[in-house]
mmCIF entry with sequence, helices, sheets and N, C-alpha, C, O atoms, coordinates in Angstrom:
data_MODEL
# 
_entry.id   MODEL 
# 
_entity.id                         1 
_entity.type                       polymer 
_entity.pdbx_number_of_molecules   1 
# 
_entity_poly.entity_id                      1 
_entity_poly.type                           'polypeptide(L)' 
_entity_poly.nstd_linkage                   no 
_entity_poly.nstd_monomer                   no 
_entity_poly.pdbx_seq_one_letter_code       LEGDVVVVKPWGVQGDERGDIVYRYTKTQVERLRKMGLWE 
_entity_poly.pdbx_seq_one_letter_code_can   LEGDVVVVKPWGVQGDERGDIVYRYTKTQVERLRKMGLWE 
_entity_poly.pdbx_strand_id                 A 
# 
loop_
_entity_poly_seq.entity_id 
_entity_poly_seq.num 
_entity_poly_seq.mon_id 
_entity_poly_seq.hetero 
1 1  LEU n 
1 2  GLU n 
1 3  GLY n 
1 4  ASP n 
1 5  VAL n 
1 6  VAL n 
1 7  VAL n 
1 8  VAL n 
1 9  LYS n 
1 10 PRO n 
1 11 TRP n 
1 12 GLY n 
1 13 VAL n 
1 14 GLN n 
1 15 GLY n 
1 16 ASP n 
1 17 GLU n 
1 18 ARG n 
1 19 GLY n 
1 20 ASP n 
1 21 ILE n 
1 22 VAL n 
1 23 TYR n 
1 24 ARG n 
1 25 TYR n 
1 26 THR n 
1 27 LYS n 
1 28 THR n 
1 29 GLN n 
1 30 VAL n 
1 31 GLU n 
1 32 ARG n 
1 33 LEU n 
1 34 ARG n 
1 35 LYS n 
1 36 MET n 
1 37 GLY n 
1 38 LEU n 
1 39 TRP n 
1 40 GLU n 
# 
_struct_asym.id          A 
_struct_asym.entity_id   1 
# 
_struct_conf.conf_type_id            HELX_P 
_struct_conf.id                      HELX_P1 
_struct_conf.pdbx_PDB_helix_id       AA1 
_struct_conf.beg_label_comp_id       LYS 
_struct_conf.beg_label_asym_id       A 
_struct_conf.beg_label_seq_id        27 
_struct_conf.pdbx_beg_PDB_ins_code   ? 
_struct_conf.end_label_comp_id       LYS 
_struct_conf.end_label_asym_id       A 
_struct_conf.end_label_seq_id        35 
_struct_conf.pdbx_end_PDB_ins_code   ? 
_struct_conf.beg_auth_comp_id        LYS 
_struct_conf.beg_auth_asym_id        A 
_struct_conf.beg_auth_seq_id         27 
_struct_conf.end_auth_comp_id        LYS 
_struct_conf.end_auth_asym_id        A 
_struct_conf.end_auth_seq_id         35 
_struct_conf.pdbx_PDB_helix_class    1 
_struct_conf.details                 ? 
_struct_conf.pdbx_PDB_helix_length   9 
# 
_struct_conf_type.id          HELX_P 
_struct_conf_type.criteria    ? 
_struct_conf_type.reference   ? 
# 
_struct_sheet.id               AA1 
_struct_sheet.type             ? 
_struct_sheet.number_strands   2 
_struct_sheet.details          ? 
# 
_struct_sheet_order.sheet_id     AA1 
_struct_sheet_order.range_id_1   1 
_struct_sheet_order.range_id_2   2 
_struct_sheet_order.offset       ? 
_struct_sheet_order.sense        anti-parallel 
# 
loop_
_struct_sheet_range.sheet_id 
_struct_sheet_range.id 
_struct_sheet_range.beg_label_comp_id 
_struct_sheet_range.beg_label_asym_id 
_struct_sheet_range.beg_label_seq_id 
_struct_sheet_range.pdbx_beg_PDB_ins_code 
_struct_sheet_range.end_label_comp_id 
_struct_sheet_range.end_label_asym_id 
_struct_sheet_range.end_label_seq_id 
_struct_sheet_range.pdbx_end_PDB_ins_code 
_struct_sheet_range.beg_auth_comp_id 
_struct_sheet_range.beg_auth_asym_id 
_struct_sheet_range.beg_auth_seq_id 
_struct_sheet_range.end_auth_comp_id 
_struct_sheet_range.end_auth_asym_id 
_struct_sheet_range.end_auth_seq_id 
AA1 1 VAL A 5  ? PRO A 10 ? VAL A 5  PRO A 10 
AA1 2 GLY A 19 ? TYR A 25 ? GLY A 19 TYR A 25 
# 
loop_
_atom_site.group_PDB 
_atom_site.id 
_atom_site.type_symbol 
_atom_site.label_atom_id 
_atom_site.label_alt_id 
_atom_site.label_comp_id 
_atom_site.label_asym_id 
_atom_site.label_entity_id 
_atom_site.label_seq_id 
_atom_site.pdbx_PDB_ins_code 
_atom_site.Cartn_x 
_atom_site.Cartn_y 
_atom_site.Cartn_z 
_atom_site.occupancy 
_atom_site.B_iso_or_equiv 
_atom_site.pdbx_formal_charge 
_atom_site.auth_seq_id 
_atom_site.auth_comp_id 
_atom_site.auth_asym_id 
_atom_site.auth_atom_id 
_atom_site.pdbx_PDB_model_num 
ATOM 1   N N  . LEU A 1 1  ? 0.818  -1.168  -0.035 1.00 0.00 ? 1  LEU A N  1 
ATOM 2   C CA . LEU A 1 1  ? 0.015  0.016   0.026  1.00 0.00 ? 1  LEU A CA 1 
ATOM 3   C C  . LEU A 1 1  ? 0.906  1.248   -0.030 1.00 0.00 ? 1  LEU A C  1 
ATOM 4   O O  . LEU A 1 1  ? 2.067  1.222   0.380  1.00 0.00 ? 1  LEU A O  1 
ATOM 5   N N  . GLU A 1 2  ? 0.350  2.291   -0.531 1.00 0.00 ? 2  GLU A N  1 
ATOM 6   C CA . GLU A 1 2  ? 1.124  3.559   -0.638 1.00 0.00 ? 2  GLU A CA 1 
ATOM 7   C C  . GLU A 1 2  ? 1.347  4.079   0.820  1.00 0.00 ? 2  GLU A C  1 
ATOM 8   O O  . GLU A 1 2  ? 0.443  4.143   1.653  1.00 0.00 ? 2  GLU A O  1 
ATOM 9   N N  . GLY A 1 3  ? 2.628  4.439   1.041  1.00 0.00 ? 3  GLY A N  1 
ATOM 10  C CA . GLY A 1 3  ? 2.988  4.951   2.307  1.00 0.00 ? 3  GLY A CA 1 
ATOM 11  C C  . GLY A 1 3  ? 3.624  3.916   3.284  1.00 0.00 ? 3  GLY A C  1 
ATOM 12  O O  . GLY A 1 3  ? 4.211  4.237   4.317  1.00 0.00 ? 3  GLY A O  1 
ATOM 13  N N  . ASP A 1 4  ? 3.452  2.691   2.862  1.00 0.00 ? 4  ASP A N  1 
ATOM 14  C CA . ASP A 1 4  ? 4.080  1.512   3.641  1.00 0.00 ? 4  ASP A CA 1 
ATOM 15  C C  . ASP A 1 4  ? 5.545  1.458   3.353  1.00 0.00 ? 4  ASP A C  1 
ATOM 16  O O  . ASP A 1 4  ? 5.998  1.965   2.327  1.00 0.00 ? 4  ASP A O  1 
ATOM 17  N N  . VAL A 1 5  ? 6.289  0.860   4.226  1.00 0.00 ? 5  VAL A N  1 
ATOM 18  C CA . VAL A 1 5  ? 7.736  0.647   4.091  1.00 0.00 ? 5  VAL A CA 1 
ATOM 19  C C  . VAL A 1 5  ? 8.045  -0.785  4.292  1.00 0.00 ? 5  VAL A C  1 
ATOM 20  O O  . VAL A 1 5  ? 7.596  -1.380  5.273  1.00 0.00 ? 5  VAL A O  1 
ATOM 21  N N  . VAL A 1 6  ? 8.817  -1.389  3.377  1.00 0.00 ? 6  VAL A N  1 
ATOM 22  C CA . VAL A 1 6  ? 9.156  -2.825  3.489  1.00 0.00 ? 6  VAL A CA 1 
ATOM 23  C C  . VAL A 1 6  ? 10.606 -3.031  3.714  1.00 0.00 ? 6  VAL A C  1 
ATOM 24  O O  . VAL A 1 6  ? 11.437 -2.296  3.179  1.00 0.00 ? 6  VAL A O  1 
ATOM 25  N N  . VAL A 1 7  ? 10.944 -4.063  4.532  1.00 0.00 ? 7  VAL A N  1 
ATOM 26  C CA . VAL A 1 7  ? 12.280 -4.494  4.675  1.00 0.00 ? 7  VAL A CA 1 
ATOM 27  C C  . VAL A 1 7  ? 12.479 -5.748  3.755  1.00 0.00 ? 7  VAL A C  1 
ATOM 28  O O  . VAL A 1 7  ? 11.732 -6.724  3.830  1.00 0.00 ? 7  VAL A O  1 
ATOM 29  N N  . VAL A 1 8  ? 13.499 -5.665  2.908  1.00 0.00 ? 8  VAL A N  1 
ATOM 30  C CA . VAL A 1 8  ? 13.719 -6.679  1.889  1.00 0.00 ? 8  VAL A CA 1 
ATOM 31  C C  . VAL A 1 8  ? 15.035 -7.359  2.059  1.00 0.00 ? 8  VAL A C  1 
ATOM 32  O O  . VAL A 1 8  ? 16.062 -6.693  2.189  1.00 0.00 ? 8  VAL A O  1 
ATOM 33  N N  . LYS A 1 9  ? 15.041 -8.702  2.063  1.00 0.00 ? 9  LYS A N  1 
ATOM 34  C CA . LYS A 1 9  ? 16.308 -9.493  2.205  1.00 0.00 ? 9  LYS A CA 1 
ATOM 35  C C  . LYS A 1 9  ? 16.585 -9.974  0.813  1.00 0.00 ? 9  LYS A C  1 
ATOM 36  O O  . LYS A 1 9  ? 15.807 -10.765 0.279  1.00 0.00 ? 9  LYS A O  1 
ATOM 37  N N  . PRO A 1 10 ? 17.743 -9.500  0.150  1.00 0.00 ? 10 PRO A N  1 
ATOM 38  C CA . PRO A 1 10 ? 18.069 -9.884  -1.191 1.00 0.00 ? 10 PRO A CA 1 
ATOM 39  C C  . PRO A 1 10 ? 18.340 -11.345 -1.302 1.00 0.00 ? 10 PRO A C  1 
ATOM 40  O O  . PRO A 1 10 ? 18.856 -11.957 -0.367 1.00 0.00 ? 10 PRO A O  1 
ATOM 41  N N  . TRP A 1 11 ? 18.010 -11.911 -2.404 1.00 0.00 ? 11 TRP A N  1 
ATOM 42  C CA . TRP A 1 11 ? 18.327 -13.336 -2.706 1.00 0.00 ? 11 TRP A CA 1 
ATOM 43  C C  . TRP A 1 11 ? 19.803 -13.451 -2.934 1.00 0.00 ? 11 TRP A C  1 
ATOM 44  O O  . TRP A 1 11 ? 20.464 -12.466 -3.263 1.00 0.00 ? 11 TRP A O  1 
ATOM 45  N N  . GLY A 1 12 ? 20.342 -14.664 -2.761 1.00 0.00 ? 12 GLY A N  1 
ATOM 46  C CA . GLY A 1 12 ? 21.742 -14.953 -3.004 1.00 0.00 ? 12 GLY A CA 1 
ATOM 47  C C  . GLY A 1 12 ? 22.121 -14.784 -4.512 1.00 0.00 ? 12 GLY A C  1 
ATOM 48  O O  . GLY A 1 12 ? 23.195 -14.312 -4.887 1.00 0.00 ? 12 GLY A O  1 
ATOM 49  N N  . VAL A 1 13 ? 21.095 -15.234 -5.357 1.00 0.00 ? 13 VAL A N  1 
ATOM 50  C CA . VAL A 1 13 ? 21.201 -15.129 -6.816 1.00 0.00 ? 13 VAL A CA 1 
ATOM 51  C C  . VAL A 1 13 ? 20.275 -14.028 -7.208 1.00 0.00 ? 13 VAL A C  1 
ATOM 52  O O  . VAL A 1 13 ? 19.163 -13.931 -6.689 1.00 0.00 ? 13 VAL A O  1 
ATOM 53  N N  . GLN A 1 14 ? 20.722 -13.172 -8.140 1.00 0.00 ? 14 GLN A N  1 
ATOM 54  C CA . GLN A 1 14 ? 19.947 -12.029 -8.577 1.00 0.00 ? 14 GLN A CA 1 
ATOM 55  C C  . GLN A 1 14 ? 19.543 -11.057 -7.410 1.00 0.00 ? 14 GLN A C  1 
ATOM 56  O O  . GLN A 1 14 ? 18.468 -10.458 -7.428 1.00 0.00 ? 14 GLN A O  1 
ATOM 57  N N  . GLY A 1 15 ? 20.406 -10.939 -6.454 1.00 0.00 ? 15 GLY A N  1 
ATOM 58  C CA . GLY A 1 15 ? 20.120 -10.160 -5.270 1.00 0.00 ? 15 GLY A CA 1 
ATOM 59  C C  . GLY A 1 15 ? 19.898 -8.626  -5.568 1.00 0.00 ? 15 GLY A C  1 
ATOM 60  O O  . GLY A 1 15 ? 19.290 -7.906  -4.776 1.00 0.00 ? 15 GLY A O  1 
ATOM 61  N N  . ASP A 1 16 ? 20.408 -8.184  -6.715 1.00 0.00 ? 16 ASP A N  1 
ATOM 62  C CA . ASP A 1 16 ? 20.200 -6.794  -7.098 1.00 0.00 ? 16 ASP A CA 1 
ATOM 63  C C  . ASP A 1 16 ? 18.784 -6.586  -7.659 1.00 0.00 ? 16 ASP A C  1 
ATOM 64  O O  . ASP A 1 16 ? 18.282 -5.463  -7.692 1.00 0.00 ? 16 ASP A O  1 
ATOM 65  N N  . GLU A 1 17 ? 18.157 -7.667  -8.093 1.00 0.00 ? 17 GLU A N  1 
ATOM 66  C CA . GLU A 1 17 ? 16.873 -7.536  -8.687 1.00 0.00 ? 17 GLU A CA 1 
ATOM 67  C C  . GLU A 1 17 ? 15.718 -8.197  -7.949 1.00 0.00 ? 17 GLU A C  1 
ATOM 68  O O  . GLU A 1 17 ? 14.557 -7.845  -8.160 1.00 0.00 ? 17 GLU A O  1 
ATOM 69  N N  . ARG A 1 18 ? 16.046 -9.184  -7.058 1.00 0.00 ? 18 ARG A N  1 
ATOM 70  C CA . ARG A 1 18 ? 15.014 -9.908  -6.356 1.00 0.00 ? 18 ARG A CA 1 
ATOM 71  C C  . ARG A 1 18 ? 15.311 -10.105 -4.940 1.00 0.00 ? 18 ARG A C  1 
ATOM 72  O O  . ARG A 1 18 ? 16.466 -10.053 -4.517 1.00 0.00 ? 18 ARG A O  1 
ATOM 73  N N  . GLY A 1 19 ? 14.241 -10.342 -4.156 1.00 0.00 ? 19 GLY A N  1 
ATOM 74  C CA . GLY A 1 19 ? 14.468 -10.550 -2.737 1.00 0.00 ? 19 GLY A CA 1 
ATOM 75  C C  . GLY A 1 19 ? 13.109 -10.891 -2.062 1.00 0.00 ? 19 GLY A C  1 
ATOM 76  O O  . GLY A 1 19 ? 12.053 -10.853 -2.693 1.00 0.00 ? 19 GLY A O  1 
ATOM 77  N N  . ASP A 1 20 ? 13.187 -11.211 -0.806 1.00 0.00 ? 20 ASP A N  1 
ATOM 78  C CA . ASP A 1 20 ? 11.971 -11.564 -0.001 1.00 0.00 ? 20 ASP A CA 1 
ATOM 79  C C  . ASP A 1 20 ? 11.613 -10.465 0.873  1.00 0.00 ? 20 ASP A C  1 
ATOM 80  O O  . ASP A 1 20 ? 12.492 -9.853  1.479  1.00 0.00 ? 20 ASP A O  1 
ATOM 81  N N  . ILE A 1 21 ? 10.351 -10.162 0.983  1.00 0.00 ? 21 ILE A N  1 
ATOM 82  C CA . ILE A 1 21 ? 9.884  -9.142  1.932  1.00 0.00 ? 21 ILE A CA 1 
ATOM 83  C C  . ILE A 1 21 ? 9.886  -9.787  3.324  1.00 0.00 ? 21 ILE A C  1 
ATOM 84  O O  . ILE A 1 21 ? 9.197  -10.778 3.570  1.00 0.00 ? 21 ILE A O  1 
ATOM 85  N N  . VAL A 1 22 ? 10.694 -9.185  4.244  1.00 0.00 ? 22 VAL A N  1 
ATOM 86  C CA . VAL A 1 22 ? 10.906 -9.729  5.537  1.00 0.00 ? 22 VAL A CA 1 
ATOM 87  C C  . VAL A 1 22 ? 9.782  -9.115  6.522  1.00 0.00 ? 22 VAL A C  1 
ATOM 88  O O  . VAL A 1 22 ? 9.220  -9.789  7.386  1.00 0.00 ? 22 VAL A O  1 
ATOM 89  N N  . TYR A 1 23 ? 9.550  -7.861  6.301  1.00 0.00 ? 23 TYR A N  1 
ATOM 90  C CA . TYR A 1 23 ? 8.590  -7.180  7.178  1.00 0.00 ? 23 TYR A CA 1 
ATOM 91  C C  . TYR A 1 23 ? 8.008  -5.964  6.446  1.00 0.00 ? 23 TYR A C  1 
ATOM 92  O O  . TYR A 1 23 ? 8.665  -5.344  5.610  1.00 0.00 ? 23 TYR A O  1 
ATOM 93  N N  . ARG A 1 24 ? 6.746  -5.645  6.792  1.00 0.00 ? 24 ARG A N  1 
ATOM 94  C CA . ARG A 1 24 ? 6.067  -4.499  6.184  1.00 0.00 ? 24 ARG A CA 1 
ATOM 95  C C  . ARG A 1 24 ? 5.606  -3.601  7.303  1.00 0.00 ? 24 ARG A C  1 
ATOM 96  O O  . ARG A 1 24 ? 4.875  -4.048  8.186  1.00 0.00 ? 24 ARG A O  1 
ATOM 97  N N  . TYR A 1 25 ? 6.004  -2.369  7.292  1.00 0.00 ? 25 TYR A N  1 
ATOM 98  C CA . TYR A 1 25 ? 5.517  -1.350  8.243  1.00 0.00 ? 25 TYR A CA 1 
ATOM 99  C C  . TYR A 1 25 ? 4.451  -0.544  7.509  1.00 0.00 ? 25 TYR A C  1 
ATOM 100 O O  . TYR A 1 25 ? 4.631  -0.067  6.388  1.00 0.00 ? 25 TYR A O  1 
ATOM 101 N N  . THR A 1 26 ? 3.295  -0.422  8.239  1.00 0.00 ? 26 THR A N  1 
ATOM 102 C CA . THR A 1 26 ? 2.237  0.449   7.676  1.00 0.00 ? 26 THR A CA 1 
ATOM 103 C C  . THR A 1 26 ? 2.555  1.876   7.823  1.00 0.00 ? 26 THR A C  1 
ATOM 104 O O  . THR A 1 26 ? 3.479  2.231   8.555  1.00 0.00 ? 26 THR A O  1 
ATOM 105 N N  . LYS A 1 27 ? 1.853  2.694   7.177  1.00 0.00 ? 27 LYS A N  1 
ATOM 106 C CA . LYS A 1 27 ? 2.098  4.166   7.271  1.00 0.00 ? 27 LYS A CA 1 
ATOM 107 C C  . LYS A 1 27 ? 1.972  4.619   8.745  1.00 0.00 ? 27 LYS A C  1 
ATOM 108 O O  . LYS A 1 27 ? 2.743  5.469   9.192  1.00 0.00 ? 27 LYS A O  1 
ATOM 109 N N  . THR A 1 28 ? 1.040  4.077   9.474  1.00 0.00 ? 28 THR A N  1 
ATOM 110 C CA . THR A 1 28 ? 0.835  4.477   10.856 1.00 0.00 ? 28 THR A CA 1 
ATOM 111 C C  . THR A 1 28 ? 2.006  4.026   11.718 1.00 0.00 ? 28 THR A C  1 
ATOM 112 O O  . THR A 1 28 ? 2.450  4.777   12.586 1.00 0.00 ? 28 THR A O  1 
ATOM 113 N N  . GLN A 1 29 ? 2.519  2.814   11.498 1.00 0.00 ? 29 GLN A N  1 
ATOM 114 C CA . GLN A 1 29 ? 3.703  2.262   12.231 1.00 0.00 ? 29 GLN A CA 1 
ATOM 115 C C  . GLN A 1 29 ? 4.923  3.179   11.947 1.00 0.00 ? 29 GLN A C  1 
ATOM 116 O O  . GLN A 1 29 ? 5.673  3.491   12.872 1.00 0.00 ? 29 GLN A O  1 
ATOM 117 N N  . VAL A 1 30 ? 5.125  3.606   10.704 1.00 0.00 ? 30 VAL A N  1 
ATOM 118 C CA . VAL A 1 30 ? 6.224  4.469   10.336 1.00 0.00 ? 30 VAL A CA 1 
ATOM 119 C C  . VAL A 1 30 ? 6.158  5.802   11.050 1.00 0.00 ? 30 VAL A C  1 
ATOM 120 O O  . VAL A 1 30 ? 7.166  6.310   11.543 1.00 0.00 ? 30 VAL A O  1 
ATOM 121 N N  . GLU A 1 31 ? 4.946  6.368   11.101 1.00 0.00 ? 31 GLU A N  1 
ATOM 122 C CA . GLU A 1 31 ? 4.727  7.646   11.824 1.00 0.00 ? 31 GLU A CA 1 
ATOM 123 C C  . GLU A 1 31 ? 5.072  7.485   13.262 1.00 0.00 ? 31 GLU A C  1 
ATOM 124 O O  . GLU A 1 31 ? 5.707  8.359   13.853 1.00 0.00 ? 31 GLU A O  1 
ATOM 125 N N  . ARG A 1 32 ? 4.662  6.364   13.856 1.00 0.00 ? 32 ARG A N  1 
ATOM 126 C CA . ARG A 1 32 ? 4.961  6.136   15.275 1.00 0.00 ? 32 ARG A CA 1 
ATOM 127 C C  . ARG A 1 32 ? 6.502  6.018   15.510 1.00 0.00 ? 32 ARG A C  1 
ATOM 128 O O  . ARG A 1 32 ? 7.037  6.565   16.474 1.00 0.00 ? 32 ARG A O  1 
ATOM 129 N N  . LEU A 1 33 ? 7.168  5.307   14.620 1.00 0.00 ? 33 LEU A N  1 
ATOM 130 C CA . LEU A 1 33 ? 8.613  5.153   14.731 1.00 0.00 ? 33 LEU A CA 1 
ATOM 131 C C  . LEU A 1 33 ? 9.312  6.461   14.573 1.00 0.00 ? 33 LEU A C  1 
ATOM 132 O O  . LEU A 1 33 ? 10.333 6.683   15.223 1.00 0.00 ? 33 LEU A O  1 
ATOM 133 N N  . ARG A 1 34 ? 8.800  7.370   13.715 1.00 0.00 ? 34 ARG A N  1 
ATOM 134 C CA . ARG A 1 34 ? 9.403  8.719   13.565 1.00 0.00 ? 34 ARG A CA 1 
ATOM 135 C C  . ARG A 1 34 ? 9.244  9.509   14.827 1.00 0.00 ? 34 ARG A C  1 
ATOM 136 O O  . ARG A 1 34 ? 10.192 10.164  15.261 1.00 0.00 ? 34 ARG A O  1 
ATOM 137 N N  . LYS A 1 35 ? 8.067  9.475   15.444 1.00 0.00 ? 35 LYS A N  1 
ATOM 138 C CA . LYS A 1 35 ? 7.791  10.171  16.672 1.00 0.00 ? 35 LYS A CA 1 
ATOM 139 C C  . LYS A 1 35 ? 8.739  9.682   17.802 1.00 0.00 ? 35 LYS A C  1 
ATOM 140 O O  . LYS A 1 35 ? 9.137  10.470  18.660 1.00 0.00 ? 35 LYS A O  1 
ATOM 141 N N  . MET A 1 36 ? 9.087  8.404   17.790 1.00 0.00 ? 36 MET A N  1 
ATOM 142 C CA . MET A 1 36 ? 9.939  7.859   18.802 1.00 0.00 ? 36 MET A CA 1 
ATOM 143 C C  . MET A 1 36 ? 11.387 8.073   18.485 1.00 0.00 ? 36 MET A C  1 
ATOM 144 O O  . MET A 1 36 ? 12.244 7.716   19.293 1.00 0.00 ? 36 MET A O  1 
ATOM 145 N N  . GLY A 1 37 ? 11.703 8.643   17.339 1.00 0.00 ? 37 GLY A N  1 
ATOM 146 C CA . GLY A 1 37 ? 13.076 8.967   16.953 1.00 0.00 ? 37 GLY A CA 1 
ATOM 147 C C  . GLY A 1 37 ? 13.813 7.772   16.347 1.00 0.00 ? 37 GLY A C  1 
ATOM 148 O O  . GLY A 1 37 ? 15.037 7.801   16.221 1.00 0.00 ? 37 GLY A O  1 
ATOM 149 N N  . LEU A 1 38 ? 13.091 6.739   15.976 1.00 0.00 ? 38 LEU A N  1 
ATOM 150 C CA . LEU A 1 38 ? 13.726 5.471   15.507 1.00 0.00 ? 38 LEU A CA 1 
ATOM 151 C C  . LEU A 1 38 ? 13.719 5.349   13.958 1.00 0.00 ? 38 LEU A C  1 
ATOM 152 O O  . LEU A 1 38 ? 14.207 4.378   13.380 1.00 0.00 ? 38 LEU A O  1 
ATOM 153 N N  . TRP A 1 39 ? 13.129 6.405   13.318 1.00 0.00 ? 39 TRP A N  1 
ATOM 154 C CA . TRP A 1 39 ? 13.063 6.409   11.865 1.00 0.00 ? 39 TRP A CA 1 
ATOM 155 C C  . TRP A 1 39 ? 13.186 7.820   11.394 1.00 0.00 ? 39 TRP A C  1 
ATOM 156 O O  . TRP A 1 39 ? 12.559 8.715   11.961 1.00 0.00 ? 39 TRP A O  1 
ATOM 157 N N  . GLU A 1 40 ? 14.006 8.062   10.335 1.00 0.00 ? 40 GLU A N  1 
ATOM 158 C CA . GLU A 1 40 ? 14.155 9.386   9.857  1.00 0.00 ? 40 GLU A CA 1 
ATOM 159 C C  . GLU A 1 40 ? 13.327 9.591   8.612  1.00 0.00 ? 40 GLU A C  1 
ATOM 160 O O  . GLU A 1 40 ? 13.325 10.683  8.045  1.00 0.00 ? 40 GLU A O  1 
# 
């Protein structure tokens, strides 16, 4: 979704092009992390 942030772990092969989504932060979670000073 727009405004979400994802953490991606690159694959061993084609790591510049492909990877697995490890975690997804929603827009609300990102805003909360910013307020806590944990995200710029």
